[in-house]
N, CA, C and O atoms as a GROMACS GRO file, in nm:
protein
  524
    1MET      N    1   5.084   9.662   7.313
    1MET     CA    2   5.177   9.753   7.242
    1MET      C    3   5.256   9.678   7.151
    1MET      O    4   5.318   9.582   7.195
    2SER      N    5   5.261   9.710   7.023
    2SER     CA    6   5.340   9.641   6.927
    2SER      C    7   5.471   9.723   6.906
    2SER      O    8   5.478   9.839   6.947
    3LEU      N    9   5.568   9.667   6.846
    3LEU     CA   10   5.692   9.726   6.819
    3LEU      C   11   5.714   9.737   6.663
    3LEU      O   12   5.664   9.656   6.586
    4ILE      N   13   5.791   9.840   6.625
    4ILE     CA   14   5.835   9.865   6.494
    4ILE      C   15   5.982   9.854   6.485
    4ILE      O   16   6.046   9.926   6.562
    5GLN      N   17   6.047   9.776   6.404
    5GLN     CA   18   6.182   9.765   6.381
    5GLN      C   19   6.228   9.838   6.255
    5GLN      O   20   6.184   9.805   6.145
    6PHE      N   21   6.317   9.935   6.270
    6PHE     CA   22   6.374   9.997   6.149
    6PHE      C   23   6.503   9.943   6.114
    6PHE      O   24   6.581   9.908   6.202
    7SER      N   25   6.531   9.933   5.990
    7SER     CA   26   6.664   9.864   5.957
    7SER      C   27   6.712   9.929   5.818
    7SER      O   28   6.637   9.980   5.736
    8SER      N   29   6.838   9.919   5.808
    8SER     CA   30   6.903   9.961   5.673
    8SER      C   31   7.034   9.882   5.668
    8SER      O   32   7.095   9.845   5.768
    9VAL      N   33   7.069   9.860   5.541
    9VAL     CA   34   7.206   9.791   5.518
    9VAL      C   35   7.309   9.881   5.568
    9VAL      O   36   7.415   9.829   5.604
   10ALA      N   37   7.295  10.005   5.578
   10ALA     CA   38   7.398  10.099   5.621
   10ALA      C   39   7.423  10.115   5.759
   10ALA      O   40   7.518  10.183   5.798
   11THR      N   41   7.336  10.050   5.845
   11THR     CA   42   7.350  10.054   5.990
   11THR      C   43   7.267   9.948   6.057
   11THR      O   44   7.183   9.883   5.994
   12GLY      N   45   7.291   9.931   6.182
   12GLY     CA   46   7.219   9.829   6.263
   12GLY      C   47   7.079   9.869   6.278
   12GLY      O   48   7.044   9.985   6.252
   13PRO      N   49   6.992   9.772   6.321
   13PRO     CA   50   6.852   9.800   6.338
   13PRO      C   51   6.819   9.868   6.469
   13PRO      O   52   6.904   9.869   6.558
   14PHE      N   53   6.700   9.925   6.488
   14PHE     CA   54   6.658   9.972   6.619
   14PHE      C   55   6.506   9.958   6.622
   14PHE      O   56   6.440   9.955   6.518
   15ILE      N   57   6.453   9.951   6.741
   15ILE     CA   58   6.309   9.929   6.766
   15ILE      C   59   6.251  10.040   6.841
   15ILE      O   60   6.310  10.092   6.935
   16LEU      N   61   6.124  10.080   6.796
   16LEU     CA   62   6.045  10.183   6.864
   16LEU      C   63   5.905  10.115   6.896
   16LEU      O   64   5.861  10.018   6.833
   17PHE      N   65   5.844  10.174   6.994
   17PHE     CA   66   5.699  10.135   7.004
   17PHE      C   67   5.620  10.194   6.885
   17PHE      O   68   5.648  10.301   6.831
   18ARG      N   69   5.520  10.115   6.851
   18ARG     CA   70   5.429  10.157   6.732
   18ARG      C   71   5.374  10.289   6.752
   18ARG      O   72   5.368  10.367   6.657
   19GLU      N   73   5.328  10.325   6.882
   19GLU     CA   74   5.276  10.454   6.905
   19GLU      C   75   5.376  10.574   6.889
   19GLU      O   76   5.342  10.684   6.846
   20THR      N   77   5.495  10.542   6.928
   20THR     CA   78   5.608  10.640   6.908
   20THR      C   79   5.631  10.661   6.759
   20THR      O   80   5.644  10.775   6.714
   21THR      N   81   5.637  10.553   6.682
   21THR     CA   82   5.657  10.553   6.538
   21THR      C   83   5.541  10.631   6.469
   21THR      O   84   5.564  10.712   6.379
   22GLU      N   85   5.417  10.605   6.513
   22GLU     CA   86   5.298  10.681   6.455
   22GLU      C   87   5.318  10.832   6.480
   22GLU      O   88   5.298  10.914   6.389
   23ARG      N   89   5.359  10.869   6.605
   23ARG     CA   90   5.378  11.003   6.627
   23ARG      C   91   5.481  11.068   6.554
   23ARG      O   92   5.467  11.186   6.520
   24ILE      N   93   5.590  10.996   6.525
   24ILE     CA   94   5.703  11.054   6.445
   24ILE      C   95   5.641  11.074   6.296
   24ILE      O   96   5.651  11.180   6.235
   25PHE      N   97   5.584  10.974   6.252
   25PHE     CA   98   5.539  10.984   6.109
   25PHE      C   99   5.433  11.098   6.098
   25PHE      O  100   5.434  11.169   5.997
   26LYS      N  101   5.342  11.119   6.196
   26LYS     CA  102   5.253  11.223   6.195
   26LYS      C  103   5.319  11.363   6.194
   26LYS      O  104   5.276  11.455   6.124
   27SER      N  105   5.427  11.373   6.275
   27SER     CA  106   5.508  11.490   6.275
   27SER      C  107   5.562  11.535   6.142
   27SER      O  108   5.581  11.655   6.121
   28ILE      N  109   5.587  11.443   6.053
   28ILE     CA  110   5.653  11.465   5.927
   28ILE      C  111   5.554  11.450   5.813
   28ILE      O  112   5.591  11.445   5.696
   29ASN      N  113   5.427  11.443   5.851
   29ASN     CA  114   5.313  11.429   5.745
   29ASN      C  115   5.334  11.302   5.653
   29ASN      O  116   5.304  11.304   5.534
   30GLU      N  117   5.383  11.197   5.713
   30GLU     CA  118   5.403  11.078   5.644
   30GLU      C  119   5.297  10.973   5.688
   30GLU      O  120   5.285  10.947   5.807
   31PRO      N  121   5.218  10.910   5.591
   31PRO     CA  122   5.125  10.811   5.637
   31PRO      C  123   5.206  10.685   5.692
   31PRO      O  124   5.311  10.646   5.642
   32PHE      N  125   5.143  10.629   5.800
   32PHE     CA  126   5.215  10.519   5.870
   32PHE      C  127   5.150  10.385   5.827
   32PHE      O  128   5.027  10.371   5.827
   33ARG      N  129   5.233  10.289   5.792
   33ARG     CA  130   5.188  10.156   5.766
   33ARG      C  131   5.270  10.054   5.855
   33ARG      O  132   5.379  10.093   5.895
   34ASP      N  133   5.231   9.937   5.886
   34ASP     CA  134   5.309   9.856   5.966
   34ASP      C  135   5.438   9.817   5.908
   34ASP      O  136   5.535   9.790   5.979
   35GLU      N  137   5.442   9.812   5.766
   35GLU     CA  138   5.566   9.786   5.698
   35GLU      C  139   5.586   9.875   5.585
   35GLU      O  140   5.486   9.915   5.524
   36GLY      N  141   5.698   9.909   5.551
   36GLY     CA  142   5.729  10.000   5.453
   36GLY      C  143   5.878  10.031   5.447
   36GLY      O  144   5.961   9.977   5.522
   37ALA      N  145   5.909  10.126   5.349
   37ALA     CA  146   6.042  10.170   5.328
   37ALA      C  147   6.049  10.315   5.278
   37ALA      O  148   5.954  10.367   5.220
   38PHE      N  149   6.157  10.375   5.300
   38PHE     CA  150   6.183  10.508   5.237
   38PHE      C  151   6.291  10.475   5.134
   38PHE      O  152   6.396  10.420   5.170
   39ALA      N  153   6.270  10.503   5.019
   39ALA     CA  154   6.373  10.478   4.904
   39ALA      C  155   6.501  10.570   4.927
   39ALA      O  156   6.489  10.678   4.985
   40ALA      N  157   6.610  10.530   4.886
   40ALA     CA  158   6.731  10.600   4.906
   40ALA      C  159   6.712  10.744   4.858
   40ALA      O  160   6.748  10.838   4.928
   41GLU      N  161   6.655  10.760   4.740
   41GLU     CA  162   6.643  10.893   4.674
   41GLU      C  163   6.545  10.981   4.759
   41GLU      O  164   6.555  11.103   4.746
   42ASP      N  165   6.454  10.933   4.840
   42ASP     CA  166   6.365  11.006   4.918
   42ASP      C  167   6.419  11.050   5.051
   42ASP      O  168   6.365  11.142   5.113
   43LEU      N  169   6.528  10.986   5.098
   43LEU     CA  170   6.578  11.012   5.233
   43LEU      C  171   6.624  11.156   5.266
   43LEU      O  172   6.608  11.202   5.378
   44PRO      N  173   6.680  11.222   5.168
   44PRO     CA  174   6.712  11.373   5.202
   44PRO      C  175   6.584  11.456   5.246
   44PRO      O  176   6.588  11.540   5.336
   45ASP      N  177   6.474  11.425   5.176
   45ASP     CA  178   6.349  11.497   5.203
   45ASP      C  179   6.304  11.456   5.338
   45ASP      O  180   6.276  11.540   5.423
   46VAL      N  181   6.296  11.318   5.362
   46VAL     CA  182   6.254  11.268   5.498
   46VAL      C  183   6.338  11.326   5.610
   46VAL      O  184   6.286  11.371   5.713
   47LEU      N  185   6.467  11.324   5.588
   47LEU     CA  186   6.557  11.380   5.694
   47LEU      C  187   6.524  11.528   5.712
   47LEU      O  188   6.520  11.574   5.827
   48ALA      N  189   6.500  11.604   5.610
   48ALA     CA  190   6.479  11.748   5.628
   48ALA      C  191   6.350  11.765   5.709
   48ALA      O  192   6.340  11.850   5.797
   49ARG      N  193   6.255  11.685   5.677
   49ARG     CA  194   6.123  11.698   5.754
   49ARG      C  195   6.142  11.643   5.899
   49ARG      O  196   6.077  11.697   5.988
   50LEU      N  197   6.225  11.541   5.930
   50LEU     CA  198   6.251  11.508   6.062
   50LEU      C  199   6.325  11.615   6.134
   50LEU      O  200   6.293  11.645   6.249
   51ASP      N  201   6.424  11.676   6.071
   51ASP     CA  202   6.501  11.782   6.134
   51ASP      C  203   6.408  11.897   6.166
   51ASP      O  204   6.418  11.954   6.274
   52ALA      N  205   6.320  11.934   6.078
   52ALA     CA  206   6.222  12.034   6.107
   52ALA      C  207   6.125  12.008   6.224
   52ALA      O  208   6.091  12.096   6.304
   53ALA      N  209   6.084  11.880   6.227
   53ALA     CA  210   5.991  11.846   6.338
   53ALA      C  211   6.066  11.841   6.467
   53ALA      O  212   6.008  11.868   6.572
   54ALA      N  213   6.192  11.807   6.465
   54ALA     CA  214   6.281  11.810   6.595
   54ALA      C  215   6.302  11.951   6.632
   54ALA      O  216   6.299  11.981   6.751
   55ALA      N  217   6.324  12.044   6.541
   55ALA     CA  218   6.356  12.174   6.580
   55ALA      C  219   6.231  12.241   6.633
   55ALA      O  220   6.241  12.322   6.726
   56GLU      N  221   6.116  12.213   6.580
   56GLU     CA  222   5.991  12.275   6.622
   56GLU      C  223   5.959  12.221   6.759
   56GLU      O  224   5.911  12.299   6.842
   57ASP      N  225   5.981  12.087   6.794
   57ASP     CA  226   5.956  12.034   6.923
   57ASP      C  227   6.056  12.089   7.028
   57ASP      O  228   6.019  12.114   7.143
   58LYS      N  229   6.185  12.106   6.984
   58LYS     CA  230   6.283  12.169   7.079
   58LYS      C  231   6.234  12.319   7.107
   58LYS      O  232   6.246  12.365   7.221
   59ALA      N  233   6.186  12.384   7.016
   59ALA     CA  234   6.148  12.523   7.034
   59ALA      C  235   6.020  12.529   7.127
   59ALA      O  236   6.005  12.622   7.206
   60LYS      N  237   5.932  12.433   7.115
   60LYS     CA  238   5.815  12.431   7.200
   60LYS      C  239   5.860  12.399   7.345
   60LYS      O  240   5.808  12.455   7.441
   61ALA      N  241   5.959  12.308   7.358
   61ALA     CA  242   6.000  12.271   7.501
   61ALA      C  243   6.069  12.392   7.556
   61ALA      O  244   6.049  12.428   7.671
   62ALA      N  245   6.151  12.456   7.474
   62ALA     CA  246   6.223  12.575   7.527
   62ALA      C  247   6.120  12.683   7.571
   62ALA      O  248   6.134  12.744   7.676
   63ALA      N  249   6.019  12.704   7.490
   63ALA     CA  250   5.916  12.800   7.526
   63ALA      C  251   5.841  12.768   7.659
   63ALA      O  252   5.818  12.854   7.744
   64LEU      N  253   5.806  12.637   7.671
   64LEU     CA  254   5.741  12.594   7.789
   64LEU      C  255   5.837  12.620   7.913
   64LEU      O  256   5.794  12.677   8.014
   65GLU      N  257   5.962  12.579   7.904
   65GLU     CA  258   6.054  12.600   8.010
   65GLU      C  259   6.073  12.749   8.048
   65GLU      O  260   6.079  12.786   8.166
   66ALA      N  261   6.083  12.834   7.942
   66ALA     CA  262   6.092  12.978   7.961
   66ALA      C  263   5.973  13.029   8.025
   66ALA      O  264   5.989  13.116   8.111
   67GLU      N  265   5.853  12.989   7.998
   67GLU     CA  266   5.726  13.039   8.056
   67GLU      C  267   5.723  12.994   8.208
   67GLU      O  268   5.684  13.067   8.298
   68ARG      N  269   5.768  12.868   8.225
   68ARG     CA  270   5.774  12.819   8.365
   68ARG      C  271   5.867  12.905   8.450
   68ARG      O  272   5.834  12.952   8.558
   69GLU      N  273   5.979  12.920   8.393
   69GLU     CA  274   6.083  13.008   8.469
   69GLU      C  275   6.026  13.154   8.492
   69GLU      O  276   6.045  13.210   8.600
   70ARG      N  277   5.960  13.211   8.394
   70ARG     CA  278   5.900  13.339   8.405
   70ARG      C  279   5.810  13.348   8.525
   70ARG      O  280   5.815  13.439   8.609
   71ARG      N  281   5.720  13.236   8.525
   71ARG     CA  282   5.618  13.247   8.634
   71ARG      C  283   5.689  13.222   8.774
   71ARG      O  284   5.638  13.273   8.873
   72LEU      N  285   5.790  13.154   8.786
   72LEU     CA  286   5.866  13.141   8.906
   72LEU      C  287   5.925  13.262   8.946
   72LEU      O  288   5.918  13.298   9.063
   73ARG      N  289   5.986  13.334   8.856
   73ARG     CA  290   6.055  13.468   8.880
   73ARG      C  291   5.961  13.567   8.924
   73ARG      O  292   5.990  13.641   9.017
   74GLU      N  293   5.841  13.576   8.860
   74GLU     CA  294   5.751  13.683   8.884
   74GLU      C  295   5.661  13.648   9.002
   74GLU      O  296   5.592  13.739   9.049
   75GLY      N  297   5.655  13.538   9.050
   75GLY     CA  298   5.563  13.500   9.153
   75GLY      C  299   5.622  13.523   9.297
   75GLY      O  300   5.741  13.547   9.314
   76THR      N  301   5.536  13.516   9.394
   76THR     CA  302   5.585  13.526   9.541
   76THR      C  303   5.647  13.400   9.577
   76THR      O  304   5.631  13.298   9.510
   77TYR      N  305   5.720  13.405   9.687
   77TYR     CA  306   5.792  13.281   9.740
   77TYR      C  307   5.692  13.167   9.758
   77TYR      O  308   5.715  13.054   9.714
   78ASP      N  309   5.577  13.198   9.824
   78ASP     CA  310   5.472  13.088   9.835
   78ASP      C  311   5.429  13.027   9.694
   78ASP      O  312   5.419  12.905   9.678
   79GLU      N  313   5.405  13.115   9.598
   79GLU     CA  314   5.379  13.065   9.459
   79GLU      C  315   5.482  12.980   9.406
   79GLU      O  316   5.455  12.877   9.344
   80GLU      N  317   5.605  13.021   9.429
   80GLU     CA  318   5.728  12.939   9.382
   80GLU      C  319   5.723  12.805   9.437
   80GLU      O  320   5.733  12.709   9.362
   81ILE      N  321   5.706  12.791   9.569
   81ILE     CA  322   5.706  12.666   9.635
   81ILE      C  323   5.602  12.585   9.586
   81ILE      O  324   5.626  12.469   9.553
   82ARG      N  325   5.473  12.638   9.575
   82ARG     CA  326   5.361  12.548   9.515
   82ARG      C  327   5.396  12.512   9.374
   82ARG      O  328   5.359  12.401   9.338
   83ALA      N  329   5.459  12.587   9.290
   83ALA     CA  330   5.483  12.569   9.156
   83ALA      C  331   5.584  12.448   9.150
   83ALA      O  332   5.567  12.350   9.077
   84ARG      N  333   5.688  12.466   9.234
   84ARG     CA  334   5.787  12.358   9.242
   84ARG      C  335   5.730  12.224   9.280
   84ARG      O  336   5.767  12.120   9.225
   85GLU      N  337   5.635  12.230   9.383
   85GLU     CA  338   5.572  12.108   9.417
   85GLU      C  339   5.486  12.049   9.319
   85GLU      O  340   5.473  11.927   9.312
   86ALA      N  341   5.424  12.132   9.240
   86ALA     CA  342   5.335  12.096   9.137
   86ALA      C  343   5.423  12.022   9.021
   86ALA      O  344   5.390  11.915   8.970
   87ASP      N  345   5.531  12.091   8.989
   87ASP     CA  346   5.630  12.031   8.889
   87ASP      C  347   5.676  11.891   8.929
   87ASP      O  348   5.683  11.801   8.845
   88ARG      N  349   5.707  11.874   9.057
   88ARG     CA  350   5.752  11.755   9.100
   88ARG      C  351   5.645  11.645   9.087
   88ARG      O  352   5.671  11.532   9.046
   89GLU      N  353   5.517  11.687   9.126
   89GLU     CA  354   5.408  11.590   9.115
   89GLU      C  355   5.379  11.552   8.967
   89GLU      O  356   5.347  11.439   8.932
   90GLU      N  357   5.395  11.662   8.882
   90GLU     CA  358   5.370  11.632   8.736
   90GLU      C  359   5.481  11.544   8.683
   90GLU      O  360   5.450  11.456   8.602
   91GLU      N  361   5.598  11.557   8.718
   91GLU     CA  362   5.714  11.479   8.688
   91GLU      C  363   5.687  11.328   8.722
   91GLU      O  364   5.706  11.238   8.641
   92GLU      N  365   5.643  11.311   8.848
   92GLU     CA  366   5.616  11.178   8.898
   92GLU      C  367   5.510  11.117   8.818
   92GLU      O  368   5.524  11.001   8.780
   93LYS      N  369   5.402  11.187   8.789
   93LYS     CA  370   5.281  11.129   8.714
   93LYS      C  371   5.325  11.099   8.576
   93LYS      O  372   5.276  11.001   8.518
   94ASN      N  373   5.417  11.180   8.512
   94ASN     CA  374   5.459  11.158   8.369
   94ASN      C  375   5.568  11.060   8.355
   94ASN      O  376   5.602  11.022   8.242
   95ARG      N  377   5.629  11.014   8.468
   95ARG     CA  378   5.743  10.937   8.460
   95ARG      C  379   5.743  10.815   8.350
   95ARG      O  380   5.843  10.781   8.287
   96HIS      N  381   5.614  10.755   8.340
   96HIS     CA  382   5.593  10.643   8.246
   96HIS      C  383   5.519  10.682   8.127
   96HIS      O  384   5.489  10.598   8.042
   97ARG      N  385   5.488  10.807   8.115
   97ARG     CA  386   5.403  10.842   7.994
   97ARG      C  387   5.486  10.862   7.871
   97ARG      O  388   5.606  10.886   7.879
   98GLU      N  389   5.421  10.853   7.758
   98GLU     CA  390   5.490  10.869   7.627
   98GLU      C  391   5.557  11.004   7.611
   98GLU      O  392   5.664  11.013   7.551
   99ASP      N  393   5.495  11.112   7.664
   99ASP     CA  394   5.551  11.240   7.636
   99ASP      C  395   5.650  11.280   7.749
   99ASP      O  396   5.690  11.397   7.753
  100ALA      N  397   5.690  11.190   7.838
  100ALA     CA  398   5.798  11.215   7.934
  100ALA      C  399   5.927  11.247   7.863
  100ALA      O  400   6.012  11.323   7.909
  101VAL      N  401   5.937  11.181   7.743
  101VAL     CA  402   6.062  11.198   7.662
  101VAL      C  403   6.017  11.276   7.550
  101VAL      O  404   5.917  11.234   7.492
  102ARG      N  405   6.073  11.387   7.505
  102ARG     CA  406   6.024  11.471   7.401
  102ARG      C  407   6.040  11.404   7.264
  102ARG      O  408   6.120  11.312   7.246
  103LEU      N  409   5.962  11.450   7.169
  103LEU     CA  410   5.961  11.400   7.048
  103LEU      C  411   6.094  11.413   6.976
  103LEU      O  412   6.142  11.319   6.913
  104TYR      N  413   6.155  11.536   6.988
  104TYR     CA  414   6.288  11.554   6.930
  104TYR      C  415   6.393  11.451   6.979
  104TYR      O  416   6.486  11.418   6.905
  105GLN      N  417   6.377  11.401   7.099
  105GLN     CA  418   6.468  11.300   7.148
  105GLN      C  419   6.443  11.160   7.084
  105GLN      O  420   6.537  11.084   7.061
  106ARG      N  421   6.323  11.130   7.059
  106ARG     CA  422   6.277  11.007   7.011
  106ARG      C  423   6.309  10.994   6.862
  106ARG      O  424   6.324  10.884   6.808
  107ILE      N  425   6.319  11.112   6.796
  107ILE     CA  426   6.348  11.114   6.646
  107ILE      C  427   6.500  11.085   6.620
  107ILE      O  428   6.538  11.046   6.510
  108VAL      N  429   6.581  11.103   6.716
  108VAL     CA  430   6.735  11.088   6.692
  108VAL      C  431   6.766  10.958   6.628
  108VAL      O  432   6.826  10.963   6.521
  109PRO      N  433   6.733  10.838   6.678
  109PRO     CA  434   6.781  10.718   6.610
  109PRO      C  435   6.738  10.716   6.465
  109PRO      O  436   6.815  10.673   6.379
  110LEU      N  437   6.619  10.759   6.435
  110LEU     CA  438   6.584  10.756   6.293
  110LEU      C  439   6.665  10.853   6.209
  110LEU      O  440   6.705  10.817   6.098
  111GLN      N  441   6.692  10.977   6.256
  111GLN     CA  442   6.769  11.066   6.197
  111GLN      C  443   6.921  11.007   6.170
  111GLN      O  444   6.975  11.019   6.060
  112GLU      N  445   6.975  10.951   6.266
  112GLU     CA  446   7.108  10.899   6.250
  112GLU      C  447   7.113  10.786   6.144
  112GLU      O  448   7.206  10.779   6.063
  113MET      N  449   7.009  10.696   6.148
  113MET     CA  450   7.006  10.596   6.056
  113MET      C  451   6.992  10.653   5.917
  113MET      O  452   7.066  10.611   5.828
  114ILE      N  453   6.905  10.742   5.895
  114ILE     CA  454   6.889  10.807   5.770
  114ILE      C  455   7.010  10.878   5.722
  114ILE      O  456   7.042  10.872   5.603
  115ARG      N  457   7.079  10.945   5.809
  115ARG     CA  458   7.203  11.004   5.766
  115ARG      C  459   7.297  10.909   5.704
  115ARG      O  460   7.350  10.933   5.596
  116ARG      N  461   7.322  10.791   5.778
  116ARG     CA  462   7.413  10.690   5.730
  116ARG      C  463   7.366  10.626   5.600
  116ARG      O  464   7.444  10.596   5.510
  117ALA      N  465   7.224  10.605   5.595
  117ALA     CA  466   7.174  10.548   5.472
  117ALA      C  467   7.200  10.638   5.350
  117ALA      O  468   7.230  10.590   5.240
  118ILE      N  469   7.188  10.770   5.373
  118ILE     CA  470   7.222  10.862   5.265
  118ILE      C  471   7.360  10.849   5.222
  118ILE      O  472   7.386  10.840   5.102
  119ARG      N  473   7.458  10.847   5.318
  119ARG     CA  474   7.589  10.839   5.278
  119ARG      C  475   7.625  10.706   5.194
  119ARG      O  476   7.710  10.704   5.105
  120HIS      N  477   7.556  10.605   5.229
  120HIS     CA  478   7.581  10.475   5.150
  120HIS      C  479   7.474  10.458   5.036
  120HIS      O  480   7.478  10.359   4.963
  121ASP      N  481   7.382  10.550   5.022
  121ASP     CA  482   7.283  10.539   4.920
  121ASP      C  483   7.195  10.403   4.924
  121ASP      O  484   7.170  10.332   4.827
  122LYS      N  485   7.155  10.382   5.060
  122LYS     CA  486   7.069  10.267   5.082
  122LYS      C  487   6.928  10.308   5.132
  122LYS      O  488   6.911  10.417   5.186
  123PRO      N  489   6.827  10.220   5.114
  123PRO     CA  490   6.696  10.266   5.175
  123PRO      C  491   6.692  10.235   5.329
  123PRO      O  492   6.781  10.175   5.388
  124VAL      N  493   6.578  10.284   5.387
  124VAL     CA  494   6.552  10.255   5.531
  124VAL      C  495   6.417  10.187   5.523
  124VAL      O  496   6.324  10.235   5.458
  125MET      N  497   6.408  10.072   5.593
  125MET     CA  498   6.286   9.987   5.592
  125MET      C  499   6.238   9.978   5.740
  125MET      O  500   6.315  10.001   5.833
  126TRP      N  501   6.110   9.944   5.756
  126TRP     CA  502   6.055   9.919   5.882
  126TRP      C  503   5.953   9.802   5.869
  126TRP      O  504   5.893   9.779   5.764
  127THR      N  505   5.938   9.734   5.977
  127THR     CA  506   5.839   9.623   5.985
  127THR      C  507   5.789   9.607   6.132
  127THR      O  508   5.858   9.638   6.228
  128LYS      N  509   5.675   9.561   6.140
  128LYS     CA  510   5.613   9.532   6.267
  128LYS      C  511   5.666   9.410   6.330
  128LYS      O  512   5.679   9.310   6.260
  129LEU      N  513   5.701   9.407   6.463
  129LEU     CA  514   5.753   9.289   6.524
  129LEU      C  515   5.628   9.228   6.616
  129LEU      O  516   5.551   9.305   6.673
  130GLY      N  517   5.618   9.108   6.625
  130GLY     CA  518   5.520   9.044   6.709
  130GLY      C  519   5.388   9.045   6.644
  130GLY      O  520   5.382   9.048   6.521
  131ARG      N  521   5.281   9.042   6.717
  131ARG     CA  522   5.147   9.022   6.665
  131ARG      C  523   5.100   9.153   6.601
  131ARG      O  524   4.988   9.160   6.550
   0.00000   0.00000   0.00000
């Protein structure tokens, strides 16, 4: 697994796994390259797309949780116990998986960097670390 470092003169750098970065770029319909930059004048558009992707992912998470809660409310006691056990098993299985943390949560550092870069009219750059 390779790492991608984001940086801007307006703020300190942060690092994401390449796979996470690719997922973020895909969510905003942005082609991914190992190295690149968002020009200062493009940042408001990029931020708007990130905000929209985060909102969409939050809505999906809320809908999944609402459906899970509905199933628990409408089921029998035995079904509720089985569902809770299945949820615990799923959580344990997903503990180390990429989607254990939602996309909208992973987007936050980039959103914050871009907000600061916009205030200071600076670009945001990224580069691959390691091999």
